[in-house]
N, C-alpha and C positions, 0 to 999 in steps of 0.2 A: 439573442433571445430579447428581443425588447422589453419585456414587460418584467425583465430580470437585471437590466442594463444599471439598476439602483447598486446591486452585489457590487460592481468593478468600482464603485465608488468606495466603498467600504475598505477596500486594500490601502487607501490612501487617507481618510478620516477618521475610521475606528481609533480609538484611542485605549478602550476598556481593559482592563487586565483579561488574561485568560488563566483559567484554574488550572495549571499543566506544573510536570515535573521537568525543571531545566536542568541540564549539565555541561559543563564546559568541556570543548574538544581535546583531544590528543593529536588530531591532524587541523592544522588550519585548513579553512576551506570545506569541509566535511560538516553538512548539516543534514538532520533528518528530524520527520514529525512522523508520529507514532499513533494512529489514532484507534482504539478498541471500544464499539458498541455493543451492548448486550440488554441492557434494560429496556427495550422497548414493550410499550403498555401490551400492544394486541399480540405479538409472536414474539417471546423474548431468546435470546438466543445464550447458547451453555457454553462453546468455548472461545468468544472471541476475545474476552479480557487476557484468556491464557496467551493467546495467539499474540496480541499487543504488548504483553509481558515479556513474550520470549522473544519477539523481534526487537524490542526497546533491549533487552540486553545484549543480542547479535550486534546491534547496530553501535552501541555502547563500547561494547571490547573492540569492536573495528576502529573505532578512533571518531566516532559521529559525536558532535553537538547534538543529543536529542532532547526532544519536546515531546513529552507523553503527555494524551488527551484522554480518560477513560470514560465513557458515557457522554460523547462530544454533542451540545445539542448544536442547531445550524449557526446561531452566532458565535459559539466558541468555535467551531470550525470555521466559518471565513474571518475570524480574529485571526485564528492561528495562522492562516495562509497570509494574510498582513504582514503579521509579526515576523513570520520569515522571509517574504520579502523584502522586509526593511532593514533586518539584519544581514542580510544579505550583501544588500546596496551598500549599507554602513560599512561593512567588510572590503566592499570593493574599492570606497572612498577610501581607506584607511591603505590598503595593499593594493592600487591598481595590477594588475596580469594575476593577478591569483587566480588558480584552477581551482573551481568551485565544483563540487558534488553532492546535490543532494536526493536524499531517500526518503517519499514518501509512503507512508504504510496504513492499508487501511484494514481491518477486518469487523465486519459488520451485514446490516442487509444492503444488498441494492437492490434495482428496481428498473424498469421500463417505465416511461411517459412519453406522452405525444411531443412528437419533435415539430418545433415551434421555428425552426430555422431553417429549414429545408433541405438539409445535411445530410439527410440518412435517408438510403434507399428503401429501407423497411417503414419509415414514417416514425421510428421511435429511437427516443435519447438514451442511452443509460444512464442510472443516477445513482448517486450514494443517497442514504437515509440518515440523517440525523436522530438521533437518538430520542427529540421530543417532536418526530412527526407523529401526524395521526391521520386518521382515514378523510375526515372532516376537515384539517386544521392544518397548519405548519407546510415547511418549503421540503423539497427535495434538491438534489444540489446535481442537476444532468451535466452531461461531458463538455456541452457547451459552454458552460460557468467553469467549470474547473480547469479545460482547456486556458480559459481566460486567465485565471490565476495562476496555471503554470507557468502561462508566458510572461508572468510579471516575475518571474524568479531570475530572470537576467538570461539576455541574448545569447551569451557564451556559456551558461551554465548547464553543465550536464545533469539532467535530473533522469532518477529513477522511480518509477511507482510500479509499487506491489499490492493487489488488490485482491484477498479473499474476502470475496462476496459474489454472488450470483447475478445475472443479467446485466453486466459491463461488459466483460469481453477488453480486449487490448485497442483493437481497431480504432474506437472513438475518441483515443487520445494519441494516436500517433502522430509523432512528430520528428521532426531535426533536432539531433539533441536529446533525445529521450527514449529511455528505454523501459517498455510497459511489460509489467508481468501479470498476467490477470489469472483466476482460478478457472475461470470458463470462459466457453463463449458468452454474446450477452444474450441469447438465447436459452440458455441453462443454469440453473442453479448450481450452489455448491453445497460442500457436508463436512461436518465434525462428527467425530465419534469417540468413543470412550476407551477403545482400544487405544488411542493415540492420544488421548486427552486433549486435543489441540482441532483446527479443522485440518482437514487431510493435506491440502496445499498447502499449509505456511507449514506442516510437519515436515512433510518431504523436501521442501524449498531448503528449511535451515540443513534437514539431515545432509542434501544434496551438495551443502559448501564445503561438508568433511568426506562426504562419498563419491562426488561428480567427478565428469573425466577432468584430469592434470594436463595441463600445457607440459611443455617441455620442462619450465625451470618448477615443476611439480604445484602449481597453484591453480584453484581452482575458480574460475568465473562465475558470475551471477547467473551468464549467459549459459554455462554448464551447470551449475546447479538447478536451474529450470529446466533442460532436459530431461535432467535426473529426475527432479520431480514429477515433471508433464508423466514419464512412463509410469511411476512407481504410485502416481495418484490414479490413473488411468485403469491400470490393473486392480488397485485396491479398493475403488468405487464400483466396478463393474463384478467385481468379486462379493462386495459384501452389500451394495446396495442396487446392484443389475443398472448401474447408472454408465450413460454413456458421454458424461461430463468431460470436458477436454481444455485441459488448459491452453491458452492461448498469448504468444508472446509477439511483440512489435518491437525492433531494432533499429530508432534513427542513432543510435552513438556510433554504431560499427567499429566498435573496437572493445576486447573486453574489458570487464567492468572488474575489478577485484575488490573483494571486502577484506579478503585476510591473504599476506604473503605465506602464511603457513596455514593450512587448513585446519591444524588440529587445534588453532586457536581458536576456532568457532566453538561454541558452548557445544556439550554433547547432550544428546537426547537419548531416553530410556529406550528399548526397544518396544514396540507394539505392545508387546504381553504384559511386561511390567511397568508400560503406561497406564494399561489398564488398571492393573491390580493397583496403584497407587492411586487412582480416581476414586477407587470404589471405597464407599462408609459403611 
């Protein structure tokens, strides 16, 4: 997208600090960026901050160095990806050959916009919506730009992207070395619910890290957790919202990705009824 090409330059030249919560890793080479947006001017969201806090807790316990940004503006999001790319590059310089695994998590609004590069069969790009976007001003982050940012993370870096938002899907970000887990297809919306106190997809994905299908060593991969979440979310949204929303995965890594050697190390979620009671005021 030529009119957005300046965004790529920001990955190299921006040096302003991002307001974020950053913690050191237990596992070298494991990095995470967690973004939760809720305070949109036109349509605020209720459960996305809780989603981001939960996923940040999960990834921290899994040994990732996590950068957490709540209510991320366009500039903060751009800067966060630039900072992450720089940290990864510095780590590779200090420790050549290190295996790097990056987890990008986003919970907030998604949208579609006109495809300016001609690579979408439906003529639409999926896009993330920064919290400062407005109908008459501001910028979304289309999948073309997001793909360019992900490419900057390193040729041999394995990247997991988890999207709990509508109108993005997984296909637009599919590439070798990437595992993309999306809460819905690009043509669909996603939901949160008071009975879960979270977005439906995030709740069941984390639940799946404890309850998904185990391998021969008793471990549960992210791919297995996704399949559990896909099935559970499908039933929940069909019964609660009469929705046919379907989570989508593309796997360009081609081998299981594990967050925990012991599934019981993953944070425990309250049962839906208990979560709903805890949420009520």
